N, C-alpha and C positions, 0 to 999 in steps of 0.2 A: 407491221411490228410488235407491236406495243401489247398484241393478245397473246396468250399463252396457246401452244400448242402440245396435245399428250399424243403418247404414242398408243394409249388404251385409255376410251371414253364408254363410260358405262352409267345408265340410266333406266329406270322404271319411270318414266313422264306422264304426266297425269292426262287423263282422256276426256275433252271437253270438245265437240262438236261446234262448227266458227258460228254457229246461229248464236252460242250462248257465250262466245265472246266479249260481247260491248264492242261499242261501235268503237272506240280509240283502238283498244287490242285486236279485235279482227281487223280494221285498216292496217295497222303496224305490220301483223303477220301476214296477210296477203301481198304486203308492198315487198316483207325480206325474203317468203317463204311462196311465194306463185305457185310453187308444182305440188305443196303441202300444207295449204292453208286450213284445208277440210277440218281438220280435227289435230287438235292441240298436239299429240301426242305424233302427229305423222311430220310437224314441224319441228319438234325434237329428233326425231331422225334427222332431218333433213339438217337442222342446225347440227348435231353430233360430226357429221364431215367437215365441217368447219372448224370445230374444234381439235379434231385428230391430225397426227402429221402424216405428211405423204407415208403410204405403205403403213398407216396407224390403223386402229382399228376402233369400231364403235358398236357397242353391245346394245341392245334394248330389247326390254317388255312392251310388247305393245299391244293392243289390240291387231286380230288378224284381218282389219277390214280393209289396212293399203293392198295388199296382196292379190286382193278381185273386184273390188268395187270398180264401176268405172270413175269416179269423181276421182278416184289415185293414180288413174292411168298417165297423168305425165308425170308424177313421182317414181312408178314404176322405170318408166324409158329411161327417166334420168339417174338412178340407180342399175338400171343395166349396160345405159352410154358409158357411165363416167365410174362405176365403182363396181364391186363383188357381192356376193353372197357367201361368207367362208361358211358355214355352218345356220342351221336354224333348227330348234325343237318346236315343233308346231303343237303347240299344247292345246287346243280347242277348249272347250269349258269345264270347269270343275277341275281347273289348276292349282286353285289358290288356300283350297278347303273352305274355312268361313270369312274368309277375310273379302269376299267379292267375286271369287272367281266362278261361282257358280252359273251366272249368266251370262258373263263377255269372252268369246272365243278370245284367246291370247296364245301370240306367239313371240318365243327369246331368237333373237336374229342377231347375228356375230357378222357384220359388216366390213368388206377391206375396201380403204381410203383409198384405192386402185385399181386399173382395170386388169382380172387376172385370167387365164387360158384355165387353171387348176378349177374342176369339176366342186361345187359345194356338197358340204354334207349335210342332208336332210332325216329329221325324225319325224315319222309321222305317229303324235301321241294322241290322234284327236277322238279316237274309239274307245282309248282308257276312260274309266271311270270315275276316277279318282285320283287327287293329289299323290299318294303314294303308289297307284299304282303305273301315271305315269312316270314318277320315279324310278320304278322298277324296271319299265319300259326301257329308259333312254340307259339306265346301267346295263341292262342285257342288251340292248344293240351296239354300245362301244366293247363288249364281251366276243359278240355274233355277230357282225352283218349279214347274214343270213338270213336274221329273225324272220324279215318279211314287214318288216313296217322302215327300214332303212334304206337310201336313196342316193345316188349321186348323180345329180343334175349340172348340165351347165348354163347359167342364167342365160347363153344367149338361146339359147333355143325356145324360150317362153315366147320370145317373139313370133316364134311361127303362128300361135293363137291368136285370135282379133282382140284387142287389147292388153295382149301380154301380163294375163296373170301369171303367180309365181306355182304355176302346176307343177309342182317339182318330180309327182308319183307320175305322170302320164306318160305309157310308151312312145317309140316314135312311133310305132304304125299310127297309133291316135293323132298326133303331130302331124303327121305327114299330110293326114285325111284331109286337115283345113285349107292346103294349098291346093288339092285338086280339086276340091268337092263344090258346089253353089249352096251361096249361104240359104237359111230360111228368111231371111229376112227381103231378100229377091222375090222369093217367091210367094210371097204371104202376109208383107205389110204389116208386124204386129205393131199394135197403139194402143196406148190408155186411153181410156175414154172422160166423160163428163166429170168433175168436180161441182157438184153442188153449191158446197159453202153452207149447210145447213141439212144435212143427211133425216135427221127426226121428224123436220118438216116434209121433206120432198121426195124423202125414199120409205116406203112399207110395205109388210106383206102385204101379197095381195088379196087373201080373206080380210083383211082392214077394209076392205073399200068395197062397195057395190060393183057386183060386176057390170052392171051397164054403164060403169062411168069408165069403165075399162078396154081401151081397143088393142085386140088380141092380133089385129090382121092388117096394122100400119108396114108398109113397105120402104117409104121414103121419107125423110125428114118433112120435104116439103107438101107433101099430101096427107098430113096427119089430118085427122076428123076436127072441125070446130066443137063438137057437143060434147067430145070426150076430155077427159084431164088427164089420164093413168093410161101408162102402156108397160108391156114387162121389161123388166132391168135387169141386168148381168150384174151379179156382185160377186159373182167367185164362187164361194164356199168351203165346203169341206173336201176331201178326198172322195171324188165320184168318179171315174173313167165312162165315157162315151155318149152320156145324156144327162141329164138332170138339174139340183140344184135352182132350180125357175121358180123360187119362190118372191121374187120383189118386184114391186113396179114403181114407177118414177114419176113425180108432176111434172109436164112437160107440155101443157096447153100453154096457149101467149100467155097468158094470167099468171102461170108460175113463172115462165122464163124468163118474164120482165120484174118479178119478185126478187128471183134470183141475181140479178143483173147487180141490184143494188147489195149484193153480199160481197165482203173481197174476198171471201176463199170462191168464188164461181170460177170455175172455168169450162167452158162450153168449147172443147175439143174438139177434133176430126168429126165432126157433125156431120158430113157428109159418108161417113162410114156409118151414122148412125142408120138401125133397122135393118141394115143387110147379112145376110149367111155371113156366121164365123166358127171360128175354132175359138176357145175358151178356156180358159185357166183362174187362179187364185194367185195374183200376187204372193201373198205367203202362204207357208209352208212352213210346218216344220219337220217334214220327211220328202219322201218322194211325190210330187207332183203327181195332177190327172187333168185330161184334157178330154172338153167334149162337145160336141157338134150342138148349135145353134142355127135353126130354121131362122127365114127371114122375121120382119117384126119385133125386135127385140134391141132397148138400148144397152151402154154401157157403159158403166163408171171406171173410175180412175182404180178400185182397184181388180174390176172382173176384165183385166184384159181381155183384148181378142187380136184375131188376125184373121186374114181375109183372101186367102189363097180363090185360084179360079177353079171353077167347076170341076175341070179336068184332074186337078190337084190335088182336092178338097180331102176326099176319103186317104189317098196315098200319105201325104203330110199328116193327118190325123191319125193314123196308123204309127206311122214313126215317132210322134210327140210321145203315144201311151208305150214307144218300150222300153226296155231298161240301156238298151243302145246311148237312147236320147237323152236319158237319164244319168249315164255315164258322162257323156260330154257335158250334160249341166254342172254335174258336179268339179268339170273341170274350169267352167266358164266363170261360175258364181256358186261355190256352196256357201250360203249365205241362207239366209230364210224365206229371202227376196227370189221371186222367179218373176222380174219384169222384164216389158218389152223390146230393152235393148240387147240384154245379154240373151235373151232365146230367139233374137234375128242372128244372132252370130253363129248358132247353130251350123254343123255342114250337114246337107242333104245332100246324098250319091241314089241317083235313078236308078233302078231295075225294070228290068224287061214283063215281069209278071203283075205288072199294076192290075189288070182285071182280074183275077182271083185275090188281090189285097181287095179291090173294090167291094167285092160279093161280103165277105169275110168283116169288112168294117159295116157295110150297110146290117148285116145278122147284128152284129155287137149294137148299135143304136138302137135298132127293134125290139131287143130283150131285155138291154138299160131302160128304151123307153116305154115299154111294156111293164117293167119293175117299176118305174116312176109314179105311173099313171095308177098303179093298184093302189095309192095310201093317199088319204086326206090332202095332203102339201102339193098335192098335185090342182092344177086348176082342172085338167082334165079326166079326174077321178069321176067313176061311173059309180061300180060297184066293188067292195071286197072278194076279189079273186078267190077265197074259198068256200064263199056265198055260189 
């Protein structure tokens, strides 16, 4: 009763991850904003509802991360259940010129402090390259809703997509696929791998070590040779489809493992999957991702995330991941720099009958890309230059 309530609350709150808040503030924010404590700006979103009157509005300029990341799924659920998005200018990067908007992707959102059946208005300005372009784009959309970057969306429809991302630009057909398809996670169990705690000591380029001390043929963790210290390790790497980026080795004999166990950052996760045939990709990408086939014999670390489909589905799933269709769905699920295992696991997979033809095409793609990779000195299978 003593607190003031406002018809409109407006804020440009500070951005700070929960790990940087300090012990006291971190505990306070987690207690009072349990769905939103991962960042200070999302805690402000939650606080704004408490400050605005019933049917009032809360307008916030924040990072866009709350719209998509799994760590904010509970906050999205709370907003979709109890409140509404009245309008949003999805700004992306370069929204505020010289004052820090180059790197941080932002969004300006007007929340209604009540559940509403009215569709929200969304302005997709993320592809416009400067503050001036975004301003002009917003004004044009207000004058001409048919411009191509203005959308109307019912917020409840976001719940059709796993994790409920604020994917306001998704078509009804795209949203409907999720309810009828099998998820990639059910078929391939994607996961992150080992964190050594000290990559400089335990992950090297293969040419930094004696090849006689590298095991290229280990197929199972329990059958590792005792006379070799280094093993091929997938760390993701640059954009490259089908095959390649096989440059690294990890120290993973008993001596190295015992030393890593003493490091606070060591995480020996998914050991039973190490050395198994997999599909791999890079966790961090600035554009479309690329997916590659890894035969058996490889370790994988936390940024060289991998998936493990059965032999029958392997080529089909690899082919799908490298299509523009998969890329489009990933933009719905996680349009950020990261392509982690949890997001990829939500991809919808629709079975087709022509799997044999897909298998042949994928085998040809792998063969050609492997030949290209092995034609240069970065490959441990290099023999001579193809022009000789």
